[in-house]
C-alpha positions as CSV (number, residue, x, y, z in Angstrom):
1,M,-56.2,41.7,-68.8
2,W,-53.1,39.7,-69.8
3,L,-52.5,41.9,-72.8
4,A,-52.9,45.0,-70.6
5,E,-50.6,43.6,-67.9
6,V,-47.9,42.7,-70.4
7,G,-48.3,46.1,-72.2
8,L,-48.1,48.0,-68.9
9,T,-45.0,46.1,-67.8
10,R,-43.2,46.7,-71.1
11,L,-44.1,50.3,-70.9
12,N,-42.6,50.5,-67.4
13,L,-39.5,48.6,-68.4
14,R,-38.8,51.0,-71.3
15,H,-39.4,54.0,-69.0
16,V,-37.0,52.7,-66.3
17,A,-34.3,51.8,-68.9
18,A,-34.7,55.3,-70.4
19,H,-33.8,56.9,-67.0
20,A,-31.1,54.4,-66.1
21,D,-28.1,56.6,-67.0
22,A,-28.3,59.1,-64.2
23,V,-29.8,59.4,-60.7
24,P,-33.0,61.6,-60.8
25,E,-32.2,65.1,-59.9
26,A,-34.3,65.1,-56.7
27,F,-32.2,62.3,-55.2
28,R,-28.7,63.1,-56.3
29,D,-27.8,64.3,-52.8
30,S,-29.0,61.1,-51.1
31,I,-28.3,58.1,-53.4
32,D,-25.1,57.1,-55.0
33,E,-24.8,56.0,-58.6
34,A,-23.9,52.4,-57.8
35,T,-27.0,52.0,-55.6
36,Y,-29.2,53.6,-58.2
37,A,-27.8,51.3,-60.9
38,R,-28.7,48.3,-58.7
39,S,-32.2,49.6,-58.1
40,V,-32.7,50.0,-61.9
41,Q,-31.5,46.4,-62.4
42,Y,-33.8,45.2,-59.7
43,A,-36.8,47.0,-61.2
44,L,-36.0,45.5,-64.6
45,A,-35.5,42.0,-63.3
46,R,-38.8,42.2,-61.3
47,G,-40.6,43.5,-64.4
48,R,-39.3,40.7,-66.6
49,F,-40.2,38.1,-64.1
50,S,-43.7,39.6,-63.6
51,Q,-44.3,39.1,-67.4
52,V,-43.5,35.4,-66.9
53,E,-45.8,35.2,-63.9
54,D,-48.7,37.0,-65.7
55,T,-48.3,34.8,-68.8
56,C,-48.2,31.5,-66.8
57,G,-51.2,32.6,-64.7
58,A,-53.3,33.5,-67.7
59,A,-52.3,30.3,-69.6
60,V,-53.3,28.1,-66.6
61,L,-56.6,29.9,-66.1
62,L,-57.5,29.7,-69.8
63,A,-56.5,26.0,-69.9
64,V,-58.6,25.2,-66.8
65,L,-61.7,27.1,-68.0
66,S,-61.6,25.7,-71.6
67,S,-60.5,22.1,-71.0
68,G,-63.5,20.7,-69.3
69,L,-61.4,20.0,-66.2
70,L,-63.8,21.8,-63.8
71,P,-67.1,20.0,-64.7
72,W,-65.2,16.7,-64.9
73,A,-63.8,17.1,-61.4
74,Q,-67.2,18.2,-60.1
75,A,-68.8,15.0,-61.6
76,L,-66.1,12.9,-60.0
77,F,-66.7,14.5,-56.6
78,R,-70.5,14.0,-56.9
79,A,-70.1,10.4,-57.9
80,R,-67.8,9.7,-54.9
81,F,-69.1,12.0,-52.2
82,G,-72.5,13.2,-53.3
83,D,-73.6,16.8,-53.8
84,S,-73.8,18.0,-50.2
85,P,-72.2,21.4,-49.2
86,W,-69.3,19.4,-47.7
87,S,-68.6,17.6,-50.9
88,M,-69.0,20.7,-53.2
89,A,-66.8,22.7,-50.8
90,G,-64.2,20.0,-51.1
91,W,-64.4,20.2,-54.8
92,I,-63.8,24.0,-54.8
93,F,-61.0,23.6,-52.3
94,A,-59.3,20.9,-54.4
95,I,-59.5,23.0,-57.5
96,G,-57.9,25.9,-55.7
97,L,-55.2,23.7,-54.5
98,V,-54.5,22.3,-57.9
99,L,-54.4,25.8,-59.4
100,S,-51.9,26.9,-56.8
101,L,-49.4,24.2,-57.8
102,P,-48.0,26.0,-60.9
103,E,-47.4,29.1,-58.8
104,Q,-45.0,27.3,-56.5
105,P,-42.0,27.0,-58.8
106,L,-42.4,30.6,-59.7
107,D,-42.5,31.7,-56.1
108,W,-39.5,29.5,-55.3
109,F,-37.5,31.1,-58.2
110,A,-38.5,34.6,-57.0
111,Q,-37.3,33.9,-53.5
112,F,-34.2,31.8,-54.1
113,R,-33.0,33.2,-57.4
114,L,-34.3,36.7,-58.0
115,E,-34.3,38.0,-54.4
116,E,-31.1,36.1,-53.7
117,R,-29.4,37.8,-56.6
118,F,-30.0,41.2,-55.1
119,G,-29.1,40.2,-51.6
120,F,-32.7,40.3,-50.1
121,N,-33.3,36.6,-49.5
122,T,-32.5,35.3,-46.0
123,S,-34.9,32.4,-45.9
124,S,-33.8,28.8,-45.8
125,Q,-35.4,26.1,-47.9
126,G,-36.9,24.5,-44.8
127,T,-38.5,27.8,-43.7
128,W,-39.9,28.4,-47.2
129,W,-41.5,25.0,-47.5
130,L,-42.8,25.0,-43.9
131,D,-44.5,28.3,-44.6
132,R,-46.4,26.8,-47.5
133,L,-47.4,23.8,-45.4
134,K,-48.7,26.0,-42.7
135,G,-50.6,28.1,-45.2
136,L,-52.2,25.0,-46.7
137,L,-53.2,23.7,-43.3
138,L,-54.7,27.1,-42.3
139,A,-56.6,27.3,-45.6
140,A,-58.0,23.8,-44.9
141,A,-58.9,24.6,-41.3
142,L,-60.4,28.1,-42.0
143,G,-61.3,28.3,-45.6
144,Y,-63.0,25.0,-46.1
145,P,-65.5,25.5,-43.3
146,V,-66.4,28.9,-44.7
147,L,-67.1,27.4,-48.1
148,V,-69.3,24.8,-46.5
149,L,-71.2,27.6,-44.6
150,L,-71.8,29.6,-47.8
151,L,-73.1,26.6,-49.8
152,A,-75.3,25.5,-46.9
153,L,-76.8,29.0,-46.6
154,A,-77.5,29.0,-50.4
155,R,-79.5,25.9,-49.9
156,R,-81.5,26.9,-46.9
157,A,-81.9,30.7,-46.9
158,G,-84.1,31.0,-50.0
159,E,-83.8,33.9,-52.5
160,A,-82.1,36.1,-50.0
161,W,-79.2,33.6,-49.4
162,W,-76.7,36.0,-50.8
163,L,-77.5,38.6,-48.0
164,W,-77.1,35.9,-45.4
165,A,-73.9,34.6,-47.0
166,W,-72.5,38.2,-47.1
167,G,-73.3,38.8,-43.5
168,A,-71.8,35.4,-42.4
169,L,-68.6,36.0,-44.4
170,L,-68.2,39.5,-43.1
171,G,-68.6,38.2,-39.5
172,V,-66.0,35.6,-40.1
173,Q,-63.6,38.1,-41.6
174,L,-64.0,40.5,-38.7
175,L,-63.4,37.7,-36.2
176,A,-60.3,36.6,-38.2
177,A,-59.0,40.2,-38.1
178,L,-59.4,40.3,-34.3
179,L,-57.7,36.9,-33.8
180,F,-55.0,37.3,-36.5
181,P,-52.3,38.9,-34.3
182,V,-53.0,36.5,-31.4
183,L,-53.3,33.1,-33.2
184,I,-52.1,33.4,-36.8
185,L,-49.1,35.7,-36.9
186,P,-47.2,33.8,-34.2
187,L,-47.4,30.6,-36.3
188,F,-45.1,32.2,-38.9
189,N,-42.9,34.7,-37.0
190,K,-41.4,35.3,-33.6
191,F,-42.4,38.4,-31.7
192,T,-40.4,39.9,-28.9
193,P,-41.0,43.1,-26.9
194,L,-39.0,46.1,-27.9
195,P,-36.2,46.3,-25.3
196,E,-36.2,49.0,-22.7
197,G,-34.3,52.0,-23.8
198,G,-34.4,55.3,-25.7
199,L,-36.3,54.0,-28.7
200,R,-39.0,52.3,-26.7
201,D,-39.4,55.5,-24.6
202,R,-39.6,57.6,-27.7
203,L,-42.2,55.5,-29.4
204,L,-44.3,55.1,-26.2
205,A,-44.2,58.9,-25.8
206,L,-45.4,59.3,-29.4
207,A,-48.3,56.9,-28.7
208,A,-49.2,58.8,-25.5
209,R,-49.2,62.3,-27.1
210,T,-51.3,61.0,-30.0
211,S,-53.7,59.1,-27.7
212,F,-53.0,55.9,-29.6
213,R,-53.6,53.0,-27.3
214,A,-51.6,49.9,-27.9
215,T,-50.8,47.0,-25.6
216,D,-47.2,46.6,-26.6
217,I,-44.5,47.4,-29.1
218,Q,-43.0,44.2,-30.5
219,V,-40.2,43.4,-32.9
220,M,-40.9,40.7,-35.6
221,D,-38.1,38.5,-36.9
222,G,-38.6,39.6,-40.6
223,S,-34.9,39.0,-41.2
224,R,-35.6,35.2,-41.1
225,R,-37.0,35.5,-44.6
226,S,-35.9,38.8,-46.2
227,R,-33.9,42.0,-45.7
228,H,-36.9,44.1,-46.7
229,A,-38.3,46.2,-43.9
230,N,-41.7,47.3,-42.7
231,A,-43.8,48.4,-39.7
232,F,-47.5,48.1,-39.0
233,F,-50.0,47.8,-36.2
234,T,-52.5,45.0,-36.1
235,G,-55.5,43.9,-34.1
236,F,-58.3,45.9,-32.5
237,G,-59.1,47.1,-29.0
238,R,-57.0,45.5,-26.3
239,F,-55.4,43.2,-28.9
240,R,-53.9,46.0,-30.9
241,K,-50.1,46.1,-31.0
242,I,-47.3,48.0,-32.8
243,V,-45.0,45.7,-34.8
244,L,-41.6,46.7,-36.1
245,F,-39.6,44.5,-38.4
246,D,-36.1,43.8,-36.9
247,T,-34.7,44.9,-40.3
248,L,-36.4,48.3,-39.9
249,V,-35.0,48.8,-36.4
250,H,-31.5,48.2,-37.8
251,Q,-31.9,50.4,-40.8
252,L,-33.4,53.6,-39.4
253,A,-32.4,56.1,-36.8
254,E,-34.7,56.7,-33.8
255,P,-36.3,59.9,-35.1
256,E,-36.9,58.2,-38.4
257,L,-38.5,55.2,-36.7
258,E,-40.7,57.6,-34.7
259,A,-41.8,59.2,-38.0
260,V,-42.7,55.9,-39.5
261,L,-44.8,55.0,-36.5
262,A,-46.4,58.4,-36.6
263,H,-47.4,57.7,-40.3
264,E,-49.0,54.4,-39.2
265,I,-50.8,56.2,-36.4
266,G,-51.9,58.7,-38.9
267,H,-53.8,56.0,-40.8
268,F,-55.6,55.1,-37.5
269,K,-56.4,58.7,-36.6
270,K,-57.8,59.5,-40.1
271,R,-59.9,56.3,-39.8
272,H,-58.4,54.8,-42.9
273,I,-58.7,51.3,-41.5
274,Q,-62.4,51.7,-40.8
275,K,-63.0,53.3,-44.2
276,R,-61.2,50.4,-46.0
277,L,-63.1,47.8,-44.0
278,A,-66.4,49.6,-45.0
279,A,-65.3,49.7,-48.6
280,H,-64.4,46.0,-48.5
281,A,-67.8,45.2,-46.9
282,L,-69.6,47.1,-49.6
283,G,-67.5,45.6,-52.4
284,S,-68.2,42.1,-51.1
285,L,-71.9,42.9,-50.9
286,A,-71.8,44.0,-54.5
287,G,-69.9,40.8,-55.4
288,F,-72.5,38.6,-53.7
289,A,-75.3,40.5,-55.5
290,V,-73.6,39.8,-58.9
291,L,-73.0,36.2,-57.9
292,A,-76.7,35.8,-57.0
293,V,-77.6,37.1,-60.5
294,L,-75.2,34.8,-62.3
295,A,-76.3,31.8,-60.3
296,R,-79.7,32.2,-61.9
297,Q,-78.4,32.3,-65.4
298,A,-78.4,28.9,-67.3
299,W,-76.1,30.4,-70.0
300,F,-73.4,31.2,-67.5
301,Y,-73.2,27.5,-66.3
302,R,-73.4,26.0,-69.8
303,A,-70.8,28.4,-71.2
304,F,-68.3,26.6,-69.0
305,G,-69.7,23.0,-69.3
306,F,-71.8,22.9,-66.2
307,E,-75.5,22.1,-65.7
308,P,-77.5,24.7,-63.8
309,G,-78.9,24.0,-60.4
310,S,-76.0,24.2,-58.0
311,L,-74.3,27.3,-56.6
312,A,-70.9,25.6,-56.3
313,P,-69.9,26.1,-60.0
314,A,-71.0,29.7,-60.0
315,L,-69.1,30.4,-56.8
316,L,-65.9,28.8,-58.2
317,L,-66.2,30.6,-61.6
318,F,-66.9,33.9,-59.9
319,A,-63.8,33.5,-57.7
320,L,-61.6,32.6,-60.7
321,L,-62.8,35.5,-62.8
322,A,-63.2,38.2,-60.2
323,G,-59.6,39.2,-60.5
324,V,-60.0,39.9,-64.1
325,A,-62.8,42.4,-63.4
326,G,-60.9,43.8,-60.3
327,F,-57.9,44.6,-62.4
328,W,-59.7,47.3,-64.3
329,L,-60.9,48.9,-61.0
330,S,-57.3,48.9,-59.5
331,P,-56.7,52.6,-60.6
332,L,-59.6,53.6,-58.4
333,S,-58.6,51.6,-55.4
334,N,-54.9,52.6,-55.8
335,G,-55.9,56.3,-56.1
336,W,-57.9,56.1,-52.9
337,S,-55.0,54.4,-51.1
338,R,-52.6,57.0,-52.3
339,R,-54.8,59.7,-50.9
340,H,-54.7,58.0,-47.6
341,E,-50.9,57.8,-47.8
342,Y,-50.6,61.5,-48.4
343,Q,-52.9,62.2,-45.4
344,A,-50.9,59.9,-43.1
345,D,-47.7,61.5,-44.3
346,A,-49.1,65.0,-43.5
347,Y,-50.3,63.8,-40.0
348,A,-46.8,62.4,-39.3
349,A,-45.2,65.7,-40.4
350,D,-47.4,67.7,-38.1
351,I,-46.9,65.4,-35.1
352,M,-43.1,65.3,-35.7
353,G,-42.9,69.1,-36.1
354,G,-41.6,68.9,-39.6
355,S,-41.1,66.5,-42.5
356,R,-37.3,65.9,-42.2
357,S,-37.4,62.7,-40.2
358,L,-40.1,61.1,-42.4
359,V,-38.4,62.1,-45.6
360,G,-35.2,60.6,-44.3
361,A,-37.0,57.4,-43.4
362,L,-38.6,57.1,-46.8
363,R,-35.3,57.7,-48.6
364,K,-33.5,55.1,-46.6
365,L,-36.3,52.5,-47.0
366,N,-36.4,53.1,-50.7
367,E,-32.6,52.8,-51.0
368,N,-32.4,49.7,-48.8
369,N,-35.3,48.1,-50.7
370,L,-34.0,49.2,-54.1
371,G,-37.3,50.9,-54.8
372,N,-38.0,52.1,-58.3
373,L,-37.5,55.9,-58.5
374,T,-38.8,56.2,-62.0
375,P,-42.0,54.1,-62.5
376,H,-44.1,54.9,-65.5
377,P,-47.2,56.9,-64.4
378,L,-49.7,54.6,-66.1
379,Y,-48.0,51.4,-64.7
380,S,-47.9,53.0,-61.3
381,L,-51.6,53.8,-61.5
382,F,-52.5,50.2,-62.0
383,H,-49.9,48.6,-59.6
384,H,-48.9,50.9,-56.8
385,S,-51.0,51.6,-53.8
386,H,-48.4,54.1,-52.6
387,P,-47.4,57.3,-54.4
388,P,-43.9,57.3,-56.1
389,L,-41.2,58.6,-53.7
390,V,-40.6,61.8,-55.6
391,Q,-44.3,62.8,-55.2
392,R,-44.5,61.8,-51.5
393,E,-41.4,63.8,-50.8
394,G,-42.5,66.8,-52.8
395,A,-45.8,66.9,-50.9
396,L,-44.0,66.6,-47.5
397,L,-41.5,69.3,-48.3
398,A,-44.2,71.6,-49.5
399,R,-45.9,71.5,-46.1
400,Q,-45.6,74.6,-43.9
401,G,-47.0,75.7,-40.6
402,P,-46.6,74.8,-36.9
403,P,-47.0,71.2,-35.6
404,R,-50.3,70.1,-34.1
405,H,-50.2,67.7,-31.2
406,G,-52.9,65.3,-30.1
407,A,-55.9,65.3,-32.4
């Protein structure tokens, strides 16, 4: 995976550099040469930095797996705390915490050096470190009990433990998705209602004519950390709310903001959220089935220095290595996601009575975020869940026919 990652990144860097001399023809009327040059430099800088991140991540993982650290730490926990689900969950949590430490300097550099260099960083040192502390406390408060639950089910539910564990984890994840906008998001960001006025009236009218029920439209203070912009809706049922980054409100005109929201509503109307949740549930079921098979294999334990008999080592090893297997499946998941993006774009164009507003919004967002206009197709296949801008714009401009309201 590391070789593939480095190879894909180098391929993309060469591709971007080869197109650095002139603005792509499709965008010569909308982006000036200076901004395009900065976007090229940003793409090159991000690519070079990702090579460092990938190399460090692979080196740390290989070192941990081959050094004997994992079985040594498990023996230490067993000797001190026993082998109860509480103890073994603590061991897994401690290993995860230790493995996250090498990532912190890289994350800090990305925020306060790379993003700062291109004018995106607005976070203070205090905010950055406080975010990490909050994340750690949330992981301890939420993640640790889930680990205990999974290990306890493995001991008490017999051969079908993995089905019970899958069901329990799925229930926890659905509950978390329901409570996330109410309890978790406000810990990190401030949300204020969108002020009364033309924009609010326009967006509420869009929600009404698309039969999209939301409790509120709120503005999130994304500018506290970055000048990047986004919009999303979160929550289910009466907890659902539309969220706009304050940076997005400042960057786009009202018709463009309406088109962006229409795109997000398109995801809802096309049931993309439900489909992704179902795919996630099936994927996690398959993962638990594989884990159940591996947990019965003595060779799997001994290959990494463990003695068979406890689920905890298999669970940890599976978590550490799942990303390696998942990398090779990313073209499939990205391809499915891109199809959803095209469908949401088409929905927005129909609702808006044309594609002009959405095209304008996408161009502004790409320009303000210094998006890469010339990614290599193979690199994009593995790394981008959204189609390249030139392809999205081409699909939008090719659409014809009268708008459809409601649906």
